[in-house]
Structures are given as C-alpha cells and as structure tokens.
PDB file of N, CA, C and O in Angstrom:
ATOM      1  N   MET A   1     -11.030 -28.213  -0.159  1.00  0.00           N
ATOM      2  CA  MET A   1     -10.748 -27.269   0.897  1.00  0.00           C
ATOM      3  C   MET A   1     -12.067 -26.706   1.417  1.00  0.00           C
ATOM      4  O   MET A   1     -12.952 -26.348   0.640  1.00  0.00           O
ATOM      5  N   ARG A   2     -12.183 -26.634   2.711  1.00  0.00           N
ATOM      6  CA  ARG A   2     -13.389 -26.094   3.336  1.00  0.00           C
ATOM      7  C   ARG A   2     -13.115 -24.681   3.832  1.00  0.00           C
ATOM      8  O   ARG A   2     -12.164 -24.449   4.578  1.00  0.00           O
ATOM      9  N   TRP A   3     -13.966 -23.728   3.409  1.00  0.00           N
ATOM     10  CA  TRP A   3     -13.814 -22.336   3.803  1.00  0.00           C
ATOM     11  C   TRP A   3     -14.472 -22.099   5.159  1.00  0.00           C
ATOM     12  O   TRP A   3     -15.466 -22.747   5.487  1.00  0.00           O
ATOM     13  N   PRO A   4     -13.924 -21.173   5.950  1.00  0.00           N
ATOM     14  CA  PRO A   4     -14.562 -20.851   7.236  1.00  0.00           C
ATOM     15  C   PRO A   4     -15.897 -20.149   7.005  1.00  0.00           C
ATOM     16  O   PRO A   4     -16.132 -19.561   5.949  1.00  0.00           O
ATOM     17  N   GLU A   5     -16.750 -20.221   7.993  1.00  0.00           N
ATOM     18  CA  GLU A   5     -18.052 -19.540   7.937  1.00  0.00           C
ATOM     19  C   GLU A   5     -17.830 -18.031   7.836  1.00  0.00           C
ATOM     20  O   GLU A   5     -16.867 -17.496   8.384  1.00  0.00           O
ATOM     21  N   ALA A   6     -18.723 -17.368   7.139  1.00  0.00           N
ATOM     22  CA  ALA A   6     -18.644 -15.904   7.022  1.00  0.00           C
ATOM     23  C   ALA A   6     -18.910 -15.260   8.375  1.00  0.00           C
ATOM     24  O   ALA A   6     -19.699 -15.764   9.174  1.00  0.00           O
ATOM     25  N   ALA A   7     -18.249 -14.154   8.615  1.00  0.00           N
ATOM     26  CA  ALA A   7     -18.424 -13.444   9.883  1.00  0.00           C
ATOM     27  C   ALA A   7     -19.760 -12.712   9.917  1.00  0.00           C
ATOM     28  O   ALA A   7     -20.221 -12.199   8.897  1.00  0.00           O
ATOM     29  N   ASP A   8     -20.374 -12.668  11.083  1.00  0.00           N
ATOM     30  CA  ASP A   8     -21.606 -11.907  11.272  1.00  0.00           C
ATOM     31  C   ASP A   8     -21.309 -10.481  11.720  1.00  0.00           C
ATOM     32  O   ASP A   8     -22.181  -9.613  11.685  1.00  0.00           O
ATOM     33  N   GLU A   9     -20.069 -10.250  12.140  1.00  0.00           N
ATOM     34  CA  GLU A   9     -19.660  -8.923  12.594  1.00  0.00           C
ATOM     35  C   GLU A   9     -18.215  -8.690  12.156  1.00  0.00           C
ATOM     36  O   GLU A   9     -17.360  -9.560  12.319  1.00  0.00           O
ATOM     37  N   ILE A  10     -17.954  -7.516  11.604  1.00  0.00           N
ATOM     38  CA  ILE A  10     -16.608  -7.136  11.169  1.00  0.00           C
ATOM     39  C   ILE A  10     -16.274  -5.808  11.813  1.00  0.00           C
ATOM     40  O   ILE A  10     -17.077  -4.875  11.773  1.00  0.00           O
ATOM     41  N   VAL A  11     -15.096  -5.716  12.406  1.00  0.00           N
ATOM     42  CA  VAL A  11     -14.642  -4.465  13.010  1.00  0.00           C
ATOM     43  C   VAL A  11     -13.294  -4.101  12.386  1.00  0.00           C
ATOM     44  O   VAL A  11     -12.366  -4.909  12.366  1.00  0.00           O
ATOM     45  N   VAL A  12     -13.206  -2.873  11.877  1.00  0.00           N
ATOM     46  CA  VAL A  12     -11.966  -2.375  11.273  1.00  0.00           C
ATOM     47  C   VAL A  12     -11.598  -1.083  11.976  1.00  0.00           C
ATOM     48  O   VAL A  12     -12.418  -0.174  12.101  1.00  0.00           O
ATOM     49  N   ARG A  13     -10.350  -1.009  12.435  1.00  0.00           N
ATOM     50  CA  ARG A  13      -9.846   0.220  13.049  1.00  0.00           C
ATOM     51  C   ARG A  13      -8.667   0.703  12.217  1.00  0.00           C
ATOM     52  O   ARG A  13      -7.740  -0.056  11.936  1.00  0.00           O
ATOM     53  N   ASP A  14      -8.712   1.969  11.827  1.00  0.00           N
ATOM     54  CA  ASP A  14      -7.642   2.558  11.032  1.00  0.00           C
ATOM     55  C   ASP A  14      -7.454   3.995  11.496  1.00  0.00           C
ATOM     56  O   ASP A  14      -8.287   4.861  11.230  1.00  0.00           O
ATOM     57  N   GLY A  15      -6.372   4.232  12.179  1.00  0.00           N
ATOM     58  CA  GLY A  15      -6.142   5.570  12.721  1.00  0.00           C
ATOM     59  C   GLY A  15      -7.244   5.936  13.690  1.00  0.00           C
ATOM     60  O   GLY A  15      -7.487   5.219  14.660  1.00  0.00           O
ATOM     61  N   HIS A  16      -7.908   7.041  13.436  1.00  0.00           N
ATOM     62  CA  HIS A  16      -8.974   7.507  14.330  1.00  0.00           C
ATOM     63  C   HIS A  16     -10.339   6.927  13.971  1.00  0.00           C
ATOM     64  O   HIS A  16     -11.298   7.137  14.714  1.00  0.00           O
ATOM     65  N   LEU A  17     -10.459   6.200  12.851  1.00  0.00           N
ATOM     66  CA  LEU A  17     -11.750   5.649  12.419  1.00  0.00           C
ATOM     67  C   LEU A  17     -11.969   4.230  12.904  1.00  0.00           C
ATOM     68  O   LEU A  17     -11.048   3.413  12.904  1.00  0.00           O
ATOM     69  N   THR A  18     -13.186   3.942  13.316  1.00  0.00           N
ATOM     70  CA  THR A  18     -13.614   2.581  13.637  1.00  0.00           C
ATOM     71  C   THR A  18     -14.873   2.306  12.832  1.00  0.00           C
ATOM     72  O   THR A  18     -15.850   3.051  12.909  1.00  0.00           O
ATOM     73  N   ILE A  19     -14.838   1.223  12.057  1.00  0.00           N
ATOM     74  CA  ILE A  19     -15.987   0.821  11.248  1.00  0.00           C
ATOM     75  C   ILE A  19     -16.443  -0.541  11.741  1.00  0.00           C
ATOM     76  O   ILE A  19     -15.668  -1.497  11.758  1.00  0.00           O
ATOM     77  N   LYS A  20     -17.701  -0.624  12.142  1.00  0.00           N
ATOM     78  CA  LYS A  20     -18.286  -1.887  12.585  1.00  0.00           C
ATOM     79  C   LYS A  20     -19.393  -2.256  11.610  1.00  0.00           C
ATOM     80  O   LYS A  20     -20.270  -1.442  11.321  1.00  0.00           O
ATOM     81  N   LEU A  21     -19.354  -3.468  11.111  1.00  0.00           N
ATOM     82  CA  LEU A  21     -20.391  -3.972  10.201  1.00  0.00           C
ATOM     83  C   LEU A  21     -21.061  -5.172  10.842  1.00  0.00           C
ATOM     84  O   LEU A  21     -20.390  -6.081  11.330  1.00  0.00           O
ATOM     85  N   PHE A  22     -22.380  -5.174  10.840  1.00  0.00           N
ATOM     86  CA  PHE A  22     -23.160  -6.273  11.402  1.00  0.00           C
ATOM     87  C   PHE A  22     -24.004  -6.871  10.282  1.00  0.00           C
ATOM     88  O   PHE A  22     -24.762  -6.159   9.624  1.00  0.00           O
ATOM     89  N   LYS A  23     -23.874  -8.166  10.068  1.00  0.00           N
ATOM     90  CA  LYS A  23     -24.588  -8.833   8.984  1.00  0.00           C
ATOM     91  C   LYS A  23     -26.074  -8.947   9.306  1.00  0.00           C
ATOM     92  O   LYS A  23     -26.464  -9.375  10.392  1.00  0.00           O
ATOM     93  N   LEU A  24     -26.895  -8.552   8.329  1.00  0.00           N
ATOM     94  CA  LEU A  24     -28.344  -8.703   8.410  1.00  0.00           C
ATOM     95  C   LEU A  24     -28.761  -9.747   7.383  1.00  0.00           C
ATOM     96  O   LEU A  24     -27.933 -10.192   6.587  1.00  0.00           O
ATOM     97  N   ALA A  25     -29.999 -10.137   7.388  1.00  0.00           N
ATOM     98  CA  ALA A  25     -30.479 -11.138   6.427  1.00  0.00           C
ATOM     99  C   ALA A  25     -30.328 -10.665   4.988  1.00  0.00           C
ATOM    100  O   ALA A  25     -30.085 -11.472   4.091  1.00  0.00           O
ATOM    101  N   ASP A  26     -30.472  -9.344   4.759  1.00  0.00           N
ATOM    102  CA  ASP A  26     -30.441  -8.842   3.384  1.00  0.00           C
ATOM    103  C   ASP A  26     -29.499  -7.660   3.193  1.00  0.00           C
ATOM    104  O   ASP A  26     -29.743  -6.814   2.333  1.00  0.00           O
ATOM    105  N   GLY A  27     -28.441  -7.589   3.967  1.00  0.00           N
ATOM    106  CA  GLY A  27     -27.483  -6.492   3.824  1.00  0.00           C
ATOM    107  C   GLY A  27     -26.613  -6.377   5.067  1.00  0.00           C
ATOM    108  O   GLY A  27     -26.353  -7.361   5.759  1.00  0.00           O
ATOM    109  N   TRP A  28     -26.171  -5.163   5.333  1.00  0.00           N
ATOM    110  CA  TRP A  28     -25.305  -4.907   6.480  1.00  0.00           C
ATOM    111  C   TRP A  28     -25.786  -3.658   7.215  1.00  0.00           C
ATOM    112  O   TRP A  28     -26.387  -2.764   6.618  1.00  0.00           O
ATOM    113  N   TYR A  29     -25.515  -3.611   8.510  1.00  0.00           N
ATOM    114  CA  TYR A  29     -25.760  -2.449   9.340  1.00  0.00           C
ATOM    115  C   TYR A  29     -24.379  -1.919   9.733  1.00  0.00           C
ATOM    116  O   TYR A  29     -23.545  -2.680  10.222  1.00  0.00           O
ATOM    117  N   ALA A  30     -24.132  -0.641   9.528  1.00  0.00           N
ATOM    118  CA  ALA A  30     -22.807  -0.075   9.771  1.00  0.00           C
ATOM    119  C   ALA A  30     -22.832   0.979  10.858  1.00  0.00           C
ATOM    120  O   ALA A  30     -23.796   1.729  11.008  1.00  0.00           O
ATOM    121  N   GLN A  31     -21.745   1.013  11.612  1.00  0.00           N
ATOM    122  CA  GLN A  31     -21.479   2.087  12.563  1.00  0.00           C
ATOM    123  C   GLN A  31     -20.084   2.597  12.235  1.00  0.00           C
ATOM    124  O   GLN A  31     -19.114   1.844  12.312  1.00  0.00           O
ATOM    125  N   VAL A  32     -19.975   3.871  11.872  1.00  0.00           N
ATOM    126  CA  VAL A  32     -18.696   4.483  11.553  1.00  0.00           C
ATOM    127  C   VAL A  32     -18.473   5.605  12.551  1.00  0.00           C
ATOM    128  O   VAL A  32     -19.269   6.539  12.644  1.00  0.00           O
ATOM    129  N   GLU A  33     -17.374   5.500  13.301  1.00  0.00           N
ATOM    130  CA  GLU A  33     -17.080   6.495  14.331  1.00  0.00           C
ATOM    131  C   GLU A  33     -15.655   6.993  14.198  1.00  0.00           C
ATOM    132  O   GLU A  33     -14.761   6.264  13.769  1.00  0.00           O
ATOM    133  N   SER A  34     -15.458   8.248  14.574  1.00  0.00           N
ATOM    134  CA  SER A  34     -14.145   8.868  14.579  1.00  0.00           C
ATOM    135  C   SER A  34     -13.800   9.244  16.012  1.00  0.00           C
ATOM    136  O   SER A  34     -14.641   9.766  16.743  1.00  0.00           O
ATOM    137  N   ALA A  35     -12.562   8.978  16.410  1.00  0.00           N
ATOM    138  CA  ALA A  35     -12.120   9.396  17.740  1.00  0.00           C
ATOM    139  C   ALA A  35     -12.060  10.920  17.831  1.00  0.00           C
ATOM    140  O   ALA A  35     -12.065  11.485  18.924  1.00  0.00           O
ATOM    141  N   ILE A  36     -12.002  11.580  16.669  1.00  0.00           N
ATOM    142  CA  ILE A  36     -11.926  13.040  16.628  1.00  0.00           C
ATOM    143  C   ILE A  36     -13.323  13.662  16.549  1.00  0.00           C
ATOM    144  O   ILE A  36     -13.641  14.568  17.319  1.00  0.00           O
ATOM    145  N   GLU A  37     -14.156  13.178  15.623  1.00  0.00           N
ATOM    146  CA  GLU A  37     -15.461  13.786  15.355  1.00  0.00           C
ATOM    147  C   GLU A  37     -16.639  13.093  16.022  1.00  0.00           C
ATOM    148  O   GLU A  37     -17.734  13.654  16.051  1.00  0.00           O
ATOM    149  N   GLY A  38     -16.454  11.902  16.553  1.00  0.00           N
ATOM    150  CA  GLY A  38     -17.565  11.150  17.100  1.00  0.00           C
ATOM    151  C   GLY A  38     -18.262  10.341  16.015  1.00  0.00           C
ATOM    152  O   GLY A  38     -17.634   9.931  15.039  1.00  0.00           O
ATOM    153  N   ARG A  39     -19.552  10.113  16.186  1.00  0.00           N
ATOM    154  CA  ARG A  39     -20.293   9.298  15.224  1.00  0.00           C
ATOM    155  C   ARG A  39     -20.377  10.007  13.876  1.00  0.00           C
ATOM    156  O   ARG A  39     -20.762  11.173  13.790  1.00  0.00           O
ATOM    157  N   ILE A  40     -20.008   9.273  12.825  1.00  0.00           N
ATOM    158  CA  ILE A  40     -20.083   9.797  11.462  1.00  0.00           C
ATOM    159  C   ILE A  40     -21.332   9.266  10.775  1.00  0.00           C
ATOM    160  O   ILE A  40     -22.029  10.008  10.082  1.00  0.00           O
ATOM    161  N   PHE A  41     -21.615   7.984  10.966  1.00  0.00           N
ATOM    162  CA  PHE A  41     -22.758   7.368  10.303  1.00  0.00           C
ATOM    163  C   PHE A  41     -23.184   6.144  11.078  1.00  0.00           C
ATOM    164  O   PHE A  41     -22.359   5.452  11.675  1.00  0.00           O
ATOM    165  N   GLU A  42     -24.496   5.876  11.066  1.00  0.00           N
ATOM    166  CA  GLU A  42     -25.032   4.620  11.586  1.00  0.00           C
ATOM    167  C   GLU A  42     -26.291   4.302  10.803  1.00  0.00           C
ATOM    168  O   GLU A  42     -27.191   5.135  10.695  1.00  0.00           O
ATOM    169  N   GLY A  43     -26.355   3.098  10.257  1.00  0.00           N
ATOM    170  CA  GLY A  43     -27.537   2.701   9.501  1.00  0.00           C
ATOM    171  C   GLY A  43     -27.254   1.556   8.557  1.00  0.00           C
ATOM    172  O   GLY A  43     -26.138   1.041   8.497  1.00  0.00           O
ATOM    173  N   ARG A  44     -28.287   1.160   7.813  1.00  0.00           N
ATOM    174  CA  ARG A  44     -28.160   0.067   6.840  1.00  0.00           C
ATOM    175  C   ARG A  44     -27.331   0.520   5.654  1.00  0.00           C
ATOM    176  O   ARG A  44     -27.452   1.659   5.203  1.00  0.00           O
ATOM    177  N   VAL A  45     -26.499  -0.357   5.154  1.00  0.00           N
ATOM    178  CA  VAL A  45     -25.679  -0.053   3.983  1.00  0.00           C
ATOM    179  C   VAL A  45     -25.641  -1.263   3.056  1.00  0.00           C
ATOM    180  O   VAL A  45     -25.828  -2.402   3.483  1.00  0.00           O
ATOM    181  N   THR A  46     -25.394  -0.987   1.779  1.00  0.00           N
ATOM    182  CA  THR A  46     -25.139  -2.055   0.825  1.00  0.00           C
ATOM    183  C   THR A  46     -23.725  -1.946   0.284  1.00  0.00           C
ATOM    184  O   THR A  46     -23.131  -2.945  -0.122  1.00  0.00           O
ATOM    185  N   GLU A  47     -23.171  -0.704   0.279  1.00  0.00           N
ATOM    186  CA  GLU A  47     -21.799  -0.463  -0.180  1.00  0.00           C
ATOM    187  C   GLU A  47     -21.145   0.577   0.708  1.00  0.00           C
ATOM    188  O   GLU A  47     -21.720   1.635   0.967  1.00  0.00           O
ATOM    189  N   MET A  48     -19.959   0.281   1.169  1.00  0.00           N
ATOM    190  CA  MET A  48     -19.243   1.235   2.001  1.00  0.00           C
ATOM    191  C   MET A  48     -18.554   2.306   1.170  1.00  0.00           C
ATOM    192  O   MET A  48     -18.336   3.410   1.668  1.00  0.00           O
ATOM    193  N   SER A  49     -18.205   2.017  -0.076  1.00  0.00           N
ATOM    194  CA  SER A  49     -17.433   2.974  -0.870  1.00  0.00           C
ATOM    195  C   SER A  49     -18.172   4.302  -1.024  1.00  0.00           C
ATOM    196  O   SER A  49     -17.573   5.364  -0.855  1.00  0.00           O
ATOM    197  N   GLY A  50     -19.451   4.254  -1.337  1.00  0.00           N
ATOM    198  CA  GLY A  50     -20.217   5.488  -1.494  1.00  0.00           C
ATOM    199  C   GLY A  50     -20.358   6.238  -0.188  1.00  0.00           C
ATOM    200  O   GLY A  50     -20.299   7.468  -0.164  1.00  0.00           O
ATOM    201  N   LEU A  51     -20.543   5.515   0.890  1.00  0.00           N
ATOM    202  CA  LEU A  51     -20.677   6.126   2.209  1.00  0.00           C
ATOM    203  C   LEU A  51     -19.405   6.881   2.581  1.00  0.00           C
ATOM    204  O   LEU A  51     -19.466   8.043   2.984  1.00  0.00           O
ATOM    205  N   LEU A  52     -18.267   6.232   2.450  1.00  0.00           N
ATOM    206  CA  LEU A  52     -17.010   6.859   2.840  1.00  0.00           C
ATOM    207  C   LEU A  52     -16.582   7.957   1.878  1.00  0.00           C
ATOM    208  O   LEU A  52     -16.063   8.987   2.306  1.00  0.00           O
ATOM    209  N   ALA A  53     -16.793   7.749   0.584  1.00  0.00           N
ATOM    210  CA  ALA A  53     -16.381   8.746  -0.403  1.00  0.00           C
ATOM    211  C   ALA A  53     -17.146  10.051  -0.225  1.00  0.00           C
ATOM    212  O   ALA A  53     -16.631  11.117  -0.562  1.00  0.00           O
ATOM    213  N   GLY A  54     -18.360   9.984   0.297  1.00  0.00           N
ATOM    214  CA  GLY A  54     -19.158  11.185   0.486  1.00  0.00           C
ATOM    215  C   GLY A  54     -18.862  11.941   1.759  1.00  0.00           C
ATOM    216  O   GLY A  54     -19.374  13.044   1.949  1.00  0.00           O
ATOM    217  N   HIS A  55     -18.046  11.377   2.643  1.00  0.00           N
ATOM    218  CA  HIS A  55     -17.759  12.051   3.908  1.00  0.00           C
ATOM    219  C   HIS A  55     -16.577  12.993   3.739  1.00  0.00           C
ATOM    220  O   HIS A  55     -15.549  12.585   3.200  1.00  0.00           O
ATOM    221  N   PRO A  56     -16.692  14.251   4.186  1.00  0.00           N
ATOM    222  CA  PRO A  56     -15.629  15.228   3.955  1.00  0.00           C
ATOM    223  C   PRO A  56     -14.290  14.834   4.575  1.00  0.00           C
ATOM    224  O   PRO A  56     -13.241  15.194   4.042  1.00  0.00           O
ATOM    225  N   MET A  57     -14.306  14.106   5.680  1.00  0.00           N
ATOM    226  CA  MET A  57     -13.042  13.727   6.310  1.00  0.00           C
ATOM    227  C   MET A  57     -12.272  12.739   5.454  1.00  0.00           C
ATOM    228  O   MET A  57     -11.041  12.742   5.455  1.00  0.00           O
ATOM    229  N   VAL A  58     -12.988  11.889   4.718  1.00  0.00           N
ATOM    230  CA  VAL A  58     -12.345  10.899   3.858  1.00  0.00           C
ATOM    231  C   VAL A  58     -12.094  11.477   2.475  1.00  0.00           C
ATOM    232  O   VAL A  58     -11.010  11.296   1.921  1.00  0.00           O
ATOM    233  N   SER A  59     -13.075  12.168   1.907  1.00  0.00           N
ATOM    234  CA  SER A  59     -12.917  12.700   0.559  1.00  0.00           C
ATOM    235  C   SER A  59     -11.822  13.766   0.508  1.00  0.00           C
ATOM    236  O   SER A  59     -11.279  14.021  -0.567  1.00  0.00           O
ATOM    237  N   GLY A  60     -11.489  14.380   1.604  1.00  0.00           N
ATOM    238  CA  GLY A  60     -10.403  15.357   1.651  1.00  0.00           C
ATOM    239  C   GLY A  60      -9.035  14.732   1.514  1.00  0.00           C
ATOM    240  O   GLY A  60      -8.045  15.445   1.350  1.00  0.00           O
ATOM    241  N   LEU A  61      -8.958  13.412   1.579  1.00  0.00           N
ATOM    242  CA  LEU A  61      -7.680  12.721   1.459  1.00  0.00           C
ATOM    243  C   LEU A  61      -7.256  12.518   0.004  1.00  0.00           C
ATOM    244  O   LEU A  61      -6.140  12.064  -0.249  1.00  0.00           O
ATOM    245  N   THR A  62      -8.116  12.843  -0.946  1.00  0.00           N
ATOM    246  CA  THR A  62      -7.770  12.710  -2.363  1.00  0.00           C
ATOM    247  C   THR A  62      -7.859  14.067  -3.042  1.00  0.00           C
ATOM    248  O   THR A  62      -8.609  14.945  -2.618  1.00  0.00           O
ATOM    249  N   ASP A  63      -7.073  14.221  -4.112  1.00  0.00           N
ATOM    250  CA  ASP A  63      -7.140  15.471  -4.855  1.00  0.00           C
ATOM    251  C   ASP A  63      -8.168  15.345  -5.972  1.00  0.00           C
ATOM    252  O   ASP A  63      -8.906  14.362  -6.023  1.00  0.00           O
ATOM    253  N   ASP A  64      -8.224  16.324  -6.864  1.00  0.00           N
ATOM    254  CA  ASP A  64      -9.257  16.360  -7.899  1.00  0.00           C
ATOM    255  C   ASP A  64      -9.246  15.166  -8.840  1.00  0.00           C
ATOM    256  O   ASP A  64     -10.307  14.755  -9.309  1.00  0.00           O
ATOM    257  N   ASP A  65      -8.065  14.588  -9.136  1.00  0.00           N
ATOM    258  CA  ASP A  65      -8.061  13.445 -10.048  1.00  0.00           C
ATOM    259  C   ASP A  65      -8.228  12.116  -9.326  1.00  0.00           C
ATOM    260  O   ASP A  65      -8.077  11.063  -9.944  1.00  0.00           O
ATOM    261  N   GLY A  66      -8.536  12.140  -8.030  1.00  0.00           N
ATOM    262  CA  GLY A  66      -8.816  10.906  -7.316  1.00  0.00           C
ATOM    263  C   GLY A  66      -7.589  10.217  -6.758  1.00  0.00           C
ATOM    264  O   GLY A  66      -7.708   9.210  -6.061  1.00  0.00           O
ATOM    265  N   ASP A  67      -6.393  10.750  -7.058  1.00  0.00           N
ATOM    266  CA  ASP A  67      -5.172  10.158  -6.520  1.00  0.00           C
ATOM    267  C   ASP A  67      -4.924  10.700  -5.123  1.00  0.00           C
ATOM    268  O   ASP A  67      -5.228  11.860  -4.845  1.00  0.00           O
ATOM    269  N   PRO A  68      -4.370   9.865  -4.234  1.00  0.00           N
ATOM    270  CA  PRO A  68      -4.087  10.366  -2.888  1.00  0.00           C
ATOM    271  C   PRO A  68      -3.155  11.571  -2.954  1.00  0.00           C
ATOM    272  O   PRO A  68      -2.255  11.642  -3.792  1.00  0.00           O
ATOM    273  N   GLU A  69      -3.394  12.508  -2.055  1.00  0.00           N
ATOM    274  CA  GLU A  69      -2.540  13.691  -2.009  1.00  0.00           C
ATOM    275  C   GLU A  69      -1.145  13.313  -1.557  1.00  0.00           C
ATOM    276  O   GLU A  69      -0.971  12.474  -0.673  1.00  0.00           O
ATOM    277  N   GLU A  70      -0.158  13.935  -2.165  1.00  0.00           N
ATOM    278  CA  GLU A  70       1.220  13.716  -1.749  1.00  0.00           C
ATOM    279  C   GLU A  70       1.596  14.804  -0.764  1.00  0.00           C
ATOM    280  O   GLU A  70       1.222  15.966  -0.925  1.00  0.00           O
ATOM    281  N   GLU A  71       2.342  14.412   0.260  1.00  0.00           N
ATOM    282  CA  GLU A  71       2.739  15.387   1.278  1.00  0.00           C
ATOM    283  C   GLU A  71       4.155  15.823   1.052  1.00  0.00           C
ATOM    284  O   GLU A  71       4.676  16.644   1.807  1.00  0.00           O
TER     285      GLU A  71
END
C-alpha cells in the first residue's frame, strides 16, 4: 500500500478557532486565531498541546482534575 504525501499545510476549524499549520524543514509554523478574540498565537511550534493548554480560553474548558467540565 502506498501512503499519500504528507501535507505541507493543515487547516483546522472548530467553533470560533482556526488553527493553520505550515510545514517547515525542521518543525511547524502555526497561526491560531479566534473569531471572538482575534489572533491568539503565531510562530514556530513543535507541539500544539502545550500551546493550547496554556491559553486561558482553552484551559478554561477543563476543571481542576483535567476532565472536561459538565454543563
């Protein structure tokens, strides 16, 4: 089986957030924008989890034990 070529650009839209990733020779360049707040982050990244977990808009979605808040 032959796998497709890896993407050089990835765009993810979820609710008000848009995350764009651009492949670099040694990592990724990210643009994270909110339709509500505007630009949240732009720059080189190696892991998105740390970037998103540190943002108050995203980290507010979990409670103290890390489980999503129940409504």
